[in-house]
C-alpha positions, 0 to 999 in steps of 0.5 A: 492484428492490423495496425496495432503492431506496425512499427513495433520494431525488432531488437534485443535488450530493448527497454520496456519504457520505449513502447511504440510511437504512432504518428497521426496528423494531429497527435503523437501518442504512446501505445504500450503493446509489446510482442515479446519472444524468447525461446530456450537457448536465447540469452535475452528476449526480442520484440517482434513486429507481429504476434506469432505462436509461442510469444508473449503479448503485453498490453498496458492501458489499451484504448477501445480500438486496441482492445477490439483489435487484440480480441479479434486477432486472438479470438478473445471476447473484448468483455473479458479484456475490459474486465482485466482493466477494472480497477475494482475487479477481484482476483479469479480464475476461469476456464473459457472456450478460448483458454484460461483467464486469470486475474490477480492483484499486484501492488502499485504506488499511486500518488504516494499511496500504496494500492493494488491494481488488477493484472489480467493474464490470458493463456491461449493455445500458442499465446500468452497475454498480459493486460495491465491497467498501469505498468506494474513492477512484476512485469517490468522485472521481466523486461528490465532483465531482473528475471533472466530464465523465462521463456515465452513458449512455456506458458504455465512456467511463465505464469508461475514466474509472474506469481513469484514476482507479484509475491516479491513485489508485495514483500518489497512494499511491506518492507517499505511500510515497516520502515514508515511504521518505525519512523512514525514510532520514533516521531511519536516519542517527540512532540506528536502532530496531526500528520502522524495520525494521518500517516497511520491511517494511510498505512492501516488502509493500505494494509487492509487492501494488501491483505485482501488482495494477497488472500484472494491471490492465494485462492487463485493459486490453490485453484491452479494447484487443484488442476483441471484448469491448467495442465500441470507437470510435477515440477509445476506442482512443487513450484505452486506449493512453494508459492502458496507457502510464500503467499501464506507467509505474506498473509502472516506478515500482513497480519503482524503489521496490521496488529503493529499499526493498531498497537501504534495507534493505541499507543499514540492516543494513549500518549496524547491522552496522557499528555493532556492529563498532565496539562490539565493537572498543571492548569488545575494546580495553578488555578488552585494556587492562584485562587487563595490570594484571589479568595482572600482579597475578595473577602477583604474587599467587601464593604462589611466588618471583617476580623482584623480589618482595623489592624495596622499591618492587616495588608502585610498579614493577608499577603503573608497568609496568602503566600504561605497557603500558596506555598504549601499547595505548591509543595503538595502538588510538586510532591504529587508530580502535578507540577 
């Protein structure tokens, strides 16, 4: 593959975040290309300088030059590699002349918001290639030691293990969303604020994208199970069936959370509407109570003859009358729970 794999280093237990540093006279930059090798009997994986048959090549956010080098070395059209980096690309699986290309979506936290990103997988005779737009958790799990039983020369089993980690990643983030929903519900019991509805909108948007990604990932799994694209053994079919069941369970959980957030939204608006009604009742009650003294003072402030206007205690009588009427209205409104 040329200079792309030079100085990749060989070693065991090397952290995935180290990457490969190449120096030029002008800049220093990080190339996230790892050649991973692990065979049966090895306690951990090793990073190779150059790819060889039976290895796993992991590529993160490759530049144009790196894509061209990988395409030339592995005999893969660069257009297929570029499609794996398209953020809007939908999950799919297709059998090509050079091998099988699979694209699934995996959760990713982007600027505090939960989204999904494409994860491209190419299975070719002797090689297993993953292409990531950003480093995603399912691949990190393999490189940080969370997945201990993978081998790189069993490509179908490695593919199914990646699927399993993707489903687990969705479950993990759904648990976090559930905690956020619970926190919003508790917040709603206090004084509702505008930021609560913004958070609800973000969660609802995330659930919609997650649900679409999970359903499409499930369709890819079902395509793999039907056979004809990837050679499957009996054990592989059982694993795929289990993964399909887990994925369907994930869809049900997503639908449950979607209904829950919809109910939370309805409850939020109902609460806001109810509190607005209470405020309007109080304002209306106060307006009616204060209108009696204003009405009486307005009537007796006109320059026309009115009853009892010549009475010596007319002012006291008017004040007492206004007070009594206002008191009666206050008692009526309190009985109706308007005050």
